[in-house]
C-alpha positions in Angstrom: 32.3 -83.1 -55.3 33.3 -85.0 -58.4 30.2 -86.8 -59.7 32.1 -88.4 -62.6 35.6 -88.2 -64.2 36.5 -89.3 -67.7 40.0 -89.3 -69.2 40.9 -90.4 -72.7 44.2 -90.5 -74.6 46.3 -89.1 -71.8 49.8 -90.5 -71.2 49.2 -94.2 -70.6 45.4 -93.9 -70.2 43.5 -94.8 -73.3 40.0 -94.6 -71.7 39.1 -94.2 -68.1 35.8 -93.6 -66.4 35.4 -93.0 -62.7 32.3 -92.1 -60.6 33.8 -91.5 -57.1 31.8 -92.1 -53.9 30.6 -89.0 -52.0 32.7 -90.1 -49.0 36.2 -91.6 -48.7 37.6 -93.0 -51.9 40.9 -95.0 -51.8 43.1 -95.4 -54.8 45.9 -98.1 -54.6 48.1 -99.9 -57.1 51.6 -100.9 -58.0 54.3 -98.3 -58.4 54.3 -97.0 -61.9 50.8 -98.3 -62.7 49.5 -94.8 -63.3 48.3 -93.2 -60.1 50.4 -90.1 -60.7 49.2 -90.1 -64.3 45.6 -89.8 -63.0 46.6 -86.8 -60.9 48.3 -85.2 -64.0 45.0 -85.6 -65.9 43.0 -84.0 -63.1 45.6 -81.2 -63.0 44.5 -80.3 -66.6 41.1 -79.4 -65.1 43.0 -77.0 -62.8 44.5 -75.1 -65.7 47.9 -76.8 -65.7 49.9 -76.6 -68.9 50.1 -79.6 -71.2 51.5 -80.4 -74.7 51.3 -83.2 -77.3 53.7 -85.3 -75.2 50.7 -86.1 -73.0 48.9 -87.8 -75.9 48.9 -91.6 -75.9 47.9 -91.7 -79.6 49.6 -88.7 -81.3 46.8 -88.7 -83.9 43.9 -88.3 -81.5 43.0 -85.5 -79.2 43.1 -85.9 -75.4 39.9 -85.1 -73.5 39.6 -84.8 -69.7 36.2 -84.1 -68.4 34.8 -83.8 -64.8 31.2 -83.3 -63.7 30.9 -81.6 -60.3 28.1 -81.2 -57.8 28.8 -77.7 -56.5 25.5 -76.9 -54.8 27.0 -76.6 -51.4 30.1 -74.6 -52.3 28.5 -71.2 -52.6 30.1 -70.3 -56.0 27.3 -68.2 -57.6 29.1 -64.9 -57.2 32.4 -66.4 -58.6 30.6 -67.7 -61.7 28.9 -64.3 -62.1 32.2 -62.5 -61.8 33.7 -64.7 -64.6 30.6 -64.1 -66.7 29.6 -67.8 -66.6 26.2 -69.4 -66.2 26.0 -71.1 -62.8 24.8 -74.8 -62.7 24.6 -76.9 -59.6 25.9 -79.7 -61.8 28.9 -78.1 -63.6 31.0 -79.8 -66.3 34.6 -78.8 -66.8 36.4 -80.1 -69.9 39.9 -79.8 -71.3 40.9 -80.8 -74.8 44.4 -81.0 -76.3 44.5 -81.7 -80.0 47.4 -83.5 -81.9 48.9 -80.1 -82.8 49.3 -79.2 -79.1 46.5 -76.6 -79.1 44.6 -76.6 -75.8 40.9 -75.7 -75.3 39.0 -75.3 -72.0 35.3 -75.3 -71.4 33.0 -74.8 -68.4 29.5 -75.9 -69.0 30.3 -76.0 -72.7 31.4 -72.3 -72.7 35.0 -71.7 -73.9 37.1 -70.1 -71.2 40.7 -69.1 -70.7 43.1 -71.3 -68.7 43.2 -68.6 -66.1 39.4 -68.8 -65.6 39.6 -72.6 -65.6 42.3 -72.4 -62.9 40.2 -69.9 -60.8 37.1 -72.2 -60.9 39.0 -75.5 -60.8 40.9 -74.6 -57.6 37.5 -74.1 -55.9 36.4 -77.6 -56.9 39.5 -79.7 -56.4 42.2 -79.4 -53.7 45.2 -81.7 -54.5 47.3 -82.2 -51.4 50.8 -83.4 -52.0 54.2 -83.0 -50.5 54.9 -80.1 -52.9 52.2 -78.0 -51.2 54.8 -76.2 -49.2 55.4 -74.0 -52.2 51.9 -72.7 -52.0 52.4 -71.7 -48.4 55.0 -69.2 -49.5 52.0 -67.2 -50.9 50.7 -64.7 -48.3 47.1 -65.0 -49.7 47.1 -68.8 -49.1 48.2 -68.3 -45.4 45.5 -65.7 -44.7 42.9 -67.9 -46.5 43.7 -70.8 -44.2 43.0 -68.6 -41.1 39.9 -67.2 -42.7 38.5 -70.7 -43.4 39.1 -71.6 -39.8 37.7 -68.4 -38.4 34.8 -68.5 -40.8 35.2 -64.9 -41.9 33.2 -65.1 -45.1 30.8 -62.4 -44.1 33.4 -60.0 -42.8 35.8 -60.6 -45.6 33.1 -60.0 -48.2 32.2 -56.7 -46.6 35.8 -55.6 -46.5 36.5 -56.6 -50.1 33.5 -54.6 -51.2 34.8 -51.6 -49.4 38.3 -52.1 -50.5 37.3 -52.4 -54.2 35.2 -49.3 -53.9 38.0 -47.4 -52.3 40.6 -48.7 -54.8 38.5 -47.9 -57.7 38.0 -44.3 -56.5 41.6 -44.0 -55.5 42.6 -45.0 -59.0 40.3 -42.5 -60.6 41.6 -39.7 -58.3 45.2 -40.7 -59.1 44.4 -40.5 -62.8 42.8 -37.1 -62.4 45.7 -35.7 -60.3 48.1 -36.9 -63.0 46.0 -35.3 -65.7 45.9 -32.1 -63.7 49.7 -32.2 -63.2 50.4 -32.9 -66.9 48.0 -30.2 -68.1 49.1 -27.5 -65.7 51.5 -25.9 -68.2 49.0 -26.4 -71.1 46.3 -24.8 -68.9 48.3 -21.6 -68.3 49.1 -21.3 -72.0 45.4 -21.9 -73.0 44.3 -19.3 -70.5 46.8 -16.8 -72.0 45.4 -17.5 -75.5 41.9 -17.2 -74.3 42.5 -13.9 -72.6 44.2 -12.6 -75.7 41.1 -13.5 -77.9 38.6 -12.2 -75.3 40.6 -8.9 -75.1 40.5 -8.7 -78.9 36.7 -8.7 -78.8 36.4 -10.1 -82.3 33.1 -9.7 -84.2 31.8 -12.0 -86.8 32.2 -10.5 -90.4 34.3 -7.6 -89.2 37.4 -8.5 -91.1 35.7 -8.1 -94.5 34.2 -4.8 -93.5 37.5 -3.4 -92.2 39.4 -4.5 -95.3 36.8 -2.8 -97.5 36.9 0.3 -95.4 40.7 0.4 -95.5 40.6 0.2 -99.3 38.4 3.2 -99.5 40.4 5.2 -96.9 43.7 4.5 -98.7 42.2 5.7 -102.1 39.8 8.4 -100.7 41.2 11.3 -102.8 41.2 9.3 -106.0 37.7 8.0 -105.4 36.3 11.4 -104.5 37.8 13.0 -107.7 36.6 10.3 -110.1 33.1 10.2 -108.6 32.9 14.0 -108.8 33.8 13.9 -112.5 31.0 11.4 -113.1 28.5 13.4 -111.1 29.5 16.6 -112.9 29.2 15.0 -116.4 25.7 13.6 -115.7 24.2 16.3 -113.5 26.1 19.6 -113.5 27.5 20.4 -116.9 25.7 22.8 -119.3 24.7 19.9 -121.5 24.4 17.2 -118.9 24.0 13.5 -119.6 20.9 13.4 -117.5 19.2 16.2 -119.6 20.0 14.5 -122.8 18.7 11.2 -121.5 15.5 12.9 -120.6 15.2 14.4 -124.0 15.7 11.1 -125.7 13.1 9.5 -123.4 10.6 12.2 -124.4 11.1 11.6 -128.1 10.6 7.8 -127.7 7.6 8.4 -125.6 6.0 10.5 -128.4 6.6 7.8 -130.9 5.4 4.9 -128.8 2.0 4.9 -130.3 3.4 4.2 -133.8 4.2 0.6 -133.1 4.5 -2.1 -130.4 8.3 -2.2 -130.8 8.7 1.6 -130.2 6.4 1.3 -127.2 8.5 -1.5 -125.7 11.7 0.4 -126.5 10.3 3.6 -124.9 9.4 1.7 -121.7 12.9 0.0 -121.5 14.6 3.4 -122.1 12.7 5.2 -119.4 13.4 2.3 -117.0 17.1 2.5 -117.8 17.2 6.2 -117.5 15.6 6.1 -114.0 18.2 3.5 -112.9 21.1 5.7 -114.3 19.7 8.7 -112.5 19.5 6.7 -109.2 23.1 5.5 -109.8 24.3 9.0 -110.3 22.5 10.1 -107.2 24.3 7.3 -105.2 27.6 8.3 -106.8 27.1 11.8 -105.5 26.2 10.4 -102.1 29.4 8.3 -101.9 31.5 11.1 -103.3 30.2 13.3 -100.5 30.8 10.8 -97.8 34.3 9.8 -98.7 36.9 11.7 -96.8 40.6 11.5 -96.4 40.9 10.5 -92.7 44.4 9.5 -91.6 43.4 8.9 -88.0 40.6 6.4 -89.0 42.9 4.7 -91.5 45.5 4.2 -88.8 42.8 2.8 -86.5 41.5 0.3 -89.1 45.1 -0.7 -90.0 46.0 -1.5 -86.4 42.7 -3.5 -86.0 43.5 -5.6 -89.1 47.1 -6.1 -88.0 45.8 -7.5 -84.7 43.4 -9.9 -86.5 46.1 -11.0 -89.0 48.6 -11.7 -86.1 45.9 -13.8 -84.2 45.2 -15.7 -87.4 48.9 -16.3 -88.0 49.4 -17.5 -84.4 46.5 -20.0 -84.7 47.3 -20.9 -88.3 43.9 -20.0 -89.7 42.6 -17.4 -92.2 39.3 -15.9 -90.9 37.7 -14.4 -87.8 34.9 -17.0 -87.7 37.4 -19.8 -86.9 39.2 -17.6 -84.4 35.8 -17.3 -82.6 35.4 -21.1 -82.7 38.9 -21.4 -81.1 37.8 -18.9 -78.4 34.7 -21.0 -77.6 36.8 -24.2 -77.5 39.3 -22.5 -75.1 36.5 -21.3 -72.9 35.2 -24.9 -72.7 38.6 -26.3 -71.9 39.3 -23.7 -69.3 35.9 -24.4 -67.8 36.8 -28.1 -67.9 40.0 -27.4 -66.0 38.0 -25.6 -63.3 35.5 -28.5 -63.3 38.5 -30.9 -63.0 39.7 -29.1 -59.9 36.3 -29.2 -58.4 35.9 -32.9 -59.2 39.2 -33.6 -57.5 38.1 -31.8 -54.4 34.9 -33.9 -54.4 36.7 -37.1 -54.9 39.1 -36.4 -52.1 36.2 -36.0 -49.7 34.6 -39.2 -51.0 37.9 -41.0 -50.8 38.2 -40.1 -47.1 34.7 -41.4 -46.4 35.4 -44.7 -48.2 38.7 -45.1 -46.5 37.1 -44.7 -43.1 34.5 -47.3 -44.0 37.2 -49.6 -45.3 39.2 -49.3 -42.2 36.2 -50.0 -40.0 35.4 -53.2 -41.9 39.1 -54.2 -42.0 39.2 -53.9 -38.2 36.2 -56.1 -37.7 37.7 -58.7 -40.0 41.1 -58.5 -38.3 39.6 -58.8 -34.8 37.8 -62.0 -35.8 41.0 -63.4 -37.2 43.1 -62.5 -34.2 40.5 -64.1 -32.0 41.0 -67.5 -33.6 44.8 -67.5 -34.2 45.7 -69.0 -30.8 42.8 -71.5 -31.0 43.8 -72.6 -34.4 47.5 -73.1 -33.6 46.7 -74.9 -30.3 44.3 -77.3 -32.1 47.0 -78.0 -34.7 49.6 -78.7 -32.1 47.3 -81.3 -30.4 46.7 -83.0 -33.8 50.4 -83.1 -34.6 51.0 -85.4 -31.6 48.2 -87.7 -32.8 49.8 -88.1 -36.3 53.2 -89.0 -34.9 54.8 -85.7 -34.3 54.7 -85.2 -30.5 57.4 -82.5 -30.7 55.9 -80.8 -33.7 55.1 -77.1 -33.1 53.1 -74.5 -35.1 53.0 -70.8 -34.5 50.8 -68.2 -36.3 52.6 -64.8 -36.3 50.3 -61.9 -36.9 51.5 -58.7 -38.7 49.5 -55.5 -39.3 50.0 -54.1 -42.8 48.6 -51.5 -45.1 45.2 -52.4 -46.6 45.4 -55.0 -49.4 42.9 -57.3 -51.0 42.5 -59.5 -47.9 42.5 -56.9 -45.2 45.1 -55.2 -43.0 46.6 -58.5 -41.9 49.4 -60.8 -42.9 50.0 -64.2 -41.4 53.3 -66.1 -41.2 53.1 -69.8 -40.2 56.1 -71.1 -38.4 56.7 -74.8 -38.1 59.2 -77.1 -36.4 58.9 -80.9 -36.5 61.5 -81.6 -33.9 62.2 -80.7 -30.2 64.7 -77.9 -29.7 64.5 -76.7 -33.3 63.4 -73.1 -33.8 60.3 -72.9 -35.9 60.8 -71.4 -39.4 58.4 -70.1 -42.0 56.5 -73.2 -43.2 57.1 -72.1 -46.8 60.8 -72.6 -46.3 60.5 -76.1 -44.7 61.6 -78.8 -47.0 58.6 -80.8 -48.2 58.4 -84.3 -46.7 56.4 -86.6 -44.4 56.3 -84.1 -41.5 55.1 -81.2 -43.6 52.6 -83.4 -45.4 51.1 -84.5 -42.1 50.9 -80.8 -40.9 48.9 -79.9 -44.0 46.7 -83.0 -43.4 46.0 -81.7 -39.9 45.2 -78.2 -41.2 42.7 -79.7 -43.7 41.2 -81.9 -41.1 40.4 -78.9 -38.9 39.1 -76.9 -41.8 36.8 -79.7 -42.9 34.7 -79.2 -39.8 34.5 -75.5 -40.4 33.7 -74.9 -44.0 32.4 -76.4 -47.3 35.6 -77.7 -48.9 36.2 -78.8 -52.4 37.0 -82.4 -53.2 40.3 -83.1 -51.4 42.8 -85.4 -53.1 45.5 -86.8 -50.8 48.5 -87.9 -52.7 50.4 -90.4 -50.5 50.4 -88.2 -47.5 50.9 -91.4 -45.4 54.5 -91.6 -46.5 56.7 -92.3 -43.5 53.9 -93.4 -41.1 52.7 -96.8 -40.1 51.0 -98.7 -37.3 48.9 -96.7 -34.8 49.6 -93.4 -36.5 48.3 -94.7 -39.8 45.1 -95.9 -38.1 44.6 -92.5 -36.6 45.1 -90.8 -39.9 42.7 -93.3 -41.5 40.0 -92.5 -38.9 40.6 -88.8 -39.4 40.1 -89.2 -43.1 36.9 -91.1 -42.5 35.5 -88.4 -40.3 36.4 -85.8 -42.9 34.5 -87.8 -45.5 31.3 -87.4 -43.5 30.9 -83.9 -45.0 33.4 -83.8 -47.8 34.5 -86.0 -50.7 38.0 -87.4 -50.1 40.2 -89.2 -52.6 43.3 -90.7 -51.1 46.1 -92.3 -53.1 47.7 -94.6 -50.5 50.0 -97.5 -49.9 48.9 -98.2 -46.4 46.4 -101.0 -45.6 45.1 -99.1 -42.5 44.0 -96.2 -44.7 42.8 -98.4 -47.6 40.6 -100.4 -45.2 38.7 -97.3 -44.1 37.6 -96.4 -47.6 33.9 -96.4 -48.7 35.0 -97.1 -52.3 38.3 -98.7 -53.3 39.8 -98.3 -56.8 42.7 -100.3 -58.1 45.1 -98.9 -60.7 47.0 -101.4 -62.8 48.9 -101.6 -66.0 47.5 -103.6 -68.9 50.4 -105.1 -70.9 48.3 -107.3 -73.1 47.7 -104.5 -75.7 50.3 -103.5 -78.2 51.1 -100.4 -76.1 51.0 -100.6 -72.3 47.9 -98.9 -70.8 46.9 -97.7 -67.4 43.6 -99.0 -66.2 41.4 -98.6 -63.1 38.6 -100.6 -61.7 36.4 -100.4 -58.6 37.0 -103.4 -56.3 34.1 -105.4 -55.1 34.2 -106.5 -51.4 36.1 -109.8 -52.0 38.6 -108.2 -54.4 39.1 -105.4 -51.9 39.8 -107.8 -49.1 42.4 -109.5 -51.3 44.1 -106.2 -52.3 44.4 -105.1 -48.7 45.8 -108.5 -47.7 48.4 -108.1 -50.5 49.3 -104.6 -49.1 49.9 -106.4 -45.7 51.5 -109.7 -46.8 52.8 -109.2 -50.3 51.8 -110.6 -53.7 50.8 -114.0 -52.3 49.1 -113.1 -49.0 48.7 -115.7 -46.2 45.4 -116.4 -44.4 46.9 -114.4 -41.5 47.2 -111.4 -43.8 43.6 -111.9 -45.0 42.4 -112.1 -41.4 44.3 -108.9 -40.6 42.8 -107.2 -43.7 39.3 -108.3 -42.6 39.9 -106.9 -39.1 41.0 -103.6 -40.5 37.9 -103.4 -42.8 35.5 -104.2 -39.9 37.3 -101.9 -37.4 35.2 -98.9 -36.3 
C-alpha cells in the first residue's frame, strides 16, 4: 500500500503531501480542482511519459515520490529479476528537470522507465473507464482468471519449465542454423583436409628437397669439378697434399728457433689437417653424386605438389601448411561434435517439452475448473450494481504453449438484455464497463494480495441504492486492501475511513491545486454539500450524518 505520496511542481500542484489510510480513502472536490492532476502525477510512478509541460514552474524540477509497504505482495523474485535490492518499505521516485529529461529511481537506484513500469504496476492499479483498452491484451485476461483461480504455484512451475524449454529450443535453433549455413563450408574444408592428409607433408622437407633437386640438376658438373679438386690435391704426381706435408715438416723443424715459428708451425699443421679432411669429404661427395633422372623427376613432382598447396592456401612454407591441416582437423572435429550436440539437444528438448506440457495441463485444468464459477459470481454482482441484464462469459481456447500456458481467454460482455455478448475489449468504455471491472476487482480482492487500487469516478451513472451497494463493496474490499476512490457520490464518500478534499487556491499569483484531509466536522459538511449543494440545509446535513453512521 501507499504509505506516503509527495508531489511537487507538477501541473497545478506546487507542493502536496499525502499519507493515505490503509483502508478506504475518499477523494472529492470540485470539477477542475485537480483530482485528475493527482492521477497524472501518480501515473509518473507507473512509467508514464511526461515532458516540461507538466512543470508548474519551468525553472524547477518536478518530483513525484511514493513510499510503499509491499511486505504482503510477494515481490522478492520480481525485484531479484530486475537486479534490485528488495525492501519491505520501497520508495519510487520520478524526476523531470526543466530541460525535459526524466529520471526514475527505486530505492535510490536509477532504473529505466520500463523497469519502473514493471514494478509500479504491481504496486498501484488505477481503475478508470479507459481500462477496456487493457482488456484487449490477452495476458491481462488470463491474469484475471489466474488471480481468481489462485494459480500462482502452478503458473510459476509452468513458467520455469517454459523458460527452460524456450532457452534450449533457441540454442537448438541456433545450432541447426549454424549447421545449415556451414554445410557447404564443411564439405569444402573436408576436401582441403583430405588433400593435405594425402600429401603427408613433413616438417622441413621442402628445404631438403630443394637442395637435393639443385644437386640432381647439376650432378655432372658437380662430379666433374669435385673430381678435379680431388685429383689436384691427392692424385697428381706432385699433389697439393704432398707439398703441404713437406711444408709442414720444414716448419716443424724450425719451430725450436723461436716462439713465432713454433706458433706458425702449429697453425700450419692444423690448417693442413683441415684441408686434408675437406679434400676427403670432397671425394666422398664426388663419389655419391650421380646423375639420376628418375629421382630428379620424383623430387620435382613432390615440390610441385608442395608449391601448388602453398599457392592454394596463399602461404610460402610447409610448416604453415601443417598448421592449416591441424586447424582443419579441429574444425572438422567441431562439425562432428556439433552434430552430436544437436542430437543430444533434441533428446533434452523432447524431455523438457514433455515436462512443460505436463505442468501446462495442470495449470490449464485449474483454470478451467474456475471459469464457470468466476463468470457466475460476476453475473450475480452485475445485478447488485444496477445491471440486472448484464452478462459475462469466459470463452476458453486451447493454444500452442506461450509464456502463460496453453490457454487463451476471451471475455464476452453485454450490458443489456437481448444483446449478444461481444469481446469486452471492443465494448465502448462507460458506466457499465466501469462497474463490470469494479465487480471483477471486488471478487479478486477476496482471493489475492492486490496492489493499492485507485477507482477514478467508477460511480459515474449510478445513484441511490446501487451507489450504497458499491460503497459497501468498497468498504469490504478495504478490509484487506488499500483503496483510493475519487468520487462525486455522497453514498461512497460517507463510507470512507479517510476523506481528502481537493480544491483550487486562487489567492496565489498562479492558481494551485491543494489537498487536505477533512476532520469529522468538515467531512460532514462536505458530504452535506454533495447532497444539497454549496449551501446545504439541515436536512442535507442530517442525511449526511445518516450516511456516515450507516453500517
